[in-house]
C-alpha positions as CSV (number, residue, x, y, z in Angstrom):
1,M,-37.1,-88.2,22.3
2,K,-35.1,-85.0,22.4
3,I,-38.3,-82.9,22.4
4,L,-39.6,-84.9,25.4
5,K,-36.3,-84.4,27.2
6,F,-36.4,-80.7,26.4
7,F,-39.9,-80.3,27.8
8,T,-39.1,-82.4,30.9
9,V,-36.0,-80.2,31.7
10,L,-38.0,-77.0,30.9
11,G,-40.8,-78.2,33.2
12,I,-38.4,-78.9,36.1
13,L,-36.7,-75.5,35.7
14,L,-40.1,-73.7,35.7
15,E,-41.2,-75.6,38.7
16,I,-38.0,-74.7,40.6
17,T,-37.9,-71.1,39.6
18,S,-41.6,-70.6,40.5
19,C,-41.0,-71.9,44.0
20,I,-37.9,-69.9,44.9
21,P,-38.4,-67.9,48.2
22,P,-37.1,-64.3,48.0
23,N,-34.1,-65.2,50.3
24,E,-32.7,-67.6,47.7
25,Q,-30.8,-67.4,44.5
26,V,-30.8,-70.5,42.2
27,K,-28.9,-70.8,39.0
28,T,-28.6,-73.9,36.8
29,I,-26.6,-74.9,33.7
30,P,-27.8,-77.7,31.4
31,L,-25.2,-80.3,30.7
32,D,-27.2,-82.4,28.3
33,G,-25.8,-85.7,29.6
34,E,-22.1,-84.9,29.1
35,W,-19.6,-82.7,31.0
36,L,-16.0,-82.1,29.9
37,S,-13.8,-81.3,32.8
38,K,-11.9,-78.6,30.9
39,Y,-15.2,-76.6,30.7
40,P,-16.0,-75.5,34.3
41,A,-19.6,-74.5,35.2
42,K,-19.5,-70.9,36.2
43,F,-22.2,-69.3,38.3
44,E,-22.2,-65.5,38.7
45,F,-24.3,-63.8,41.4
46,T,-24.5,-60.6,43.4
47,I,-24.2,-60.4,47.2
48,E,-26.0,-57.3,48.6
49,D,-25.9,-58.2,52.3
50,Y,-22.5,-59.7,53.1
51,Q,-23.1,-59.5,56.9
52,T,-25.8,-62.2,56.7
53,P,-24.5,-65.7,56.5
54,K,-25.5,-67.9,53.6
55,N,-25.6,-71.6,52.8
56,I,-24.2,-72.5,49.4
57,I,-25.7,-75.7,48.0
58,F,-25.0,-77.6,44.8
59,V,-28.0,-78.9,42.8
60,I,-27.1,-81.9,40.7
61,R,-29.5,-83.7,38.4
62,N,-28.4,-87.1,37.0
63,N,-30.0,-89.9,35.0
64,N,-29.5,-93.6,35.0
65,S,-26.6,-93.3,32.6
66,Y,-24.4,-91.8,35.3
67,P,-21.8,-94.6,35.9
68,Y,-20.7,-93.8,39.5
69,S,-22.2,-93.7,43.0
70,N,-20.3,-90.5,43.8
71,I,-19.1,-87.3,42.3
72,R,-15.9,-85.4,42.9
73,L,-15.7,-81.7,42.3
74,F,-13.1,-79.0,42.2
75,T,-14.7,-75.7,43.3
76,S,-13.6,-72.1,43.9
77,I,-15.4,-68.9,45.0
78,Y,-13.9,-65.5,44.0
79,S,-14.9,-61.9,43.5
80,D,-15.2,-60.9,39.9
81,K,-12.4,-58.4,40.6
82,A,-10.0,-60.8,42.4
83,K,-9.8,-64.3,40.7
84,N,-6.2,-64.7,41.8
85,Q,-7.4,-64.6,45.4
86,S,-9.5,-67.8,45.1
87,K,-8.6,-71.1,46.6
88,T,-9.8,-74.5,45.3
89,D,-11.8,-77.0,47.3
90,T,-11.9,-80.7,46.5
91,L,-15.3,-82.2,47.3
92,N,-16.7,-85.7,47.2
93,Y,-20.5,-86.3,47.4
94,I,-22.3,-89.7,47.6
95,M,-25.1,-90.0,45.0
96,A,-26.3,-93.6,45.5
97,K,-26.8,-96.2,48.3
98,P,-24.5,-99.2,48.3
99,N,-27.2,-101.2,46.5
100,G,-27.1,-98.7,43.6
101,E,-30.3,-96.9,44.4
102,W,-30.1,-93.2,43.7
103,L,-30.4,-90.8,46.5
104,G,-32.3,-87.5,46.0
105,T,-35.8,-86.8,44.6
106,G,-37.5,-87.1,41.3
107,F,-39.5,-89.4,39.2
108,G,-38.5,-91.6,36.2
109,N,-35.0,-91.5,34.9
110,T,-33.9,-88.1,36.5
111,K,-33.0,-87.6,40.2
112,E,-32.1,-84.3,41.8
113,M,-29.7,-84.1,44.7
114,L,-28.8,-81.1,46.9
115,F,-25.3,-81.1,48.4
116,L,-24.2,-78.5,51.0
117,Y,-20.9,-76.8,50.0
118,K,-20.6,-74.0,52.5
119,S,-22.7,-73.7,55.7
120,A,-23.3,-70.2,57.2
121,Y,-20.7,-68.8,54.9
122,Q,-20.0,-65.0,55.1
123,F,-18.8,-63.3,52.0
124,P,-16.1,-60.7,52.6
125,K,-18.0,-57.8,51.1
126,N,-20.9,-56.9,48.8
127,G,-20.4,-57.3,45.1
128,K,-20.3,-59.8,42.3
129,Y,-19.0,-63.3,42.9
130,I,-18.3,-66.3,40.8
131,I,-18.4,-70.0,41.8
132,E,-16.5,-72.2,39.4
133,V,-17.1,-76.0,39.4
134,K,-15.3,-78.7,37.5
135,H,-15.8,-82.4,37.8
136,A,-12.8,-84.4,39.1
137,M,-13.8,-87.8,37.9
138,R,-11.5,-90.0,35.8
139,K,-13.9,-90.5,33.0
140,N,-14.0,-87.5,30.6
141,P,-16.5,-86.6,29.3
142,L,-18.6,-87.5,32.3
143,I,-21.9,-88.9,31.2
144,G,-25.3,-89.1,32.8
145,L,-25.5,-85.6,34.3
146,D,-28.4,-83.4,33.1
147,D,-27.8,-80.2,35.0
148,I,-25.6,-78.6,37.7
149,G,-26.7,-75.7,39.7
150,I,-26.0,-73.6,42.7
151,K,-28.5,-72.4,45.4
152,I,-27.6,-69.6,47.7
153,E,-29.8,-69.5,50.8
154,T,-29.8,-66.4,53.1
155,L,-30.0,-67.6,56.7
156,N,-32.4,-65.9,59.1
157,P,-30.6,-63.9,61.8
């Protein structure tokens, strides 16, 4: 069973990375069905064209073990040289319809959802940045999440 799950996740990651346009950066972290809030997901990336606005999108993959219809996140963006200048955002995303049907795409037990975090965001300067994400749900560890990721889309001028 674990081998099947491993190859399924590997296949999904290969499919995503092979289809990434050159104006996007996508990074994912496997959660293996369990996420402790004291261990934030950290995504490090480099911005080389800070003048061009970017969309920052969360990629969340869950399975049928996820017990809620939403997810709450604490997030912050900061330069690798200035963590003390970050501010925390509290976000709430809906993951299921009122009847319990999962939103998003996918087949079988796993669904992938994209949630817009920042629209047309302009970074203050070029350099390395970190986006830190913690779940803010009451249940800890949070079960039913397979992966969390970040997608940075460069907008066309």
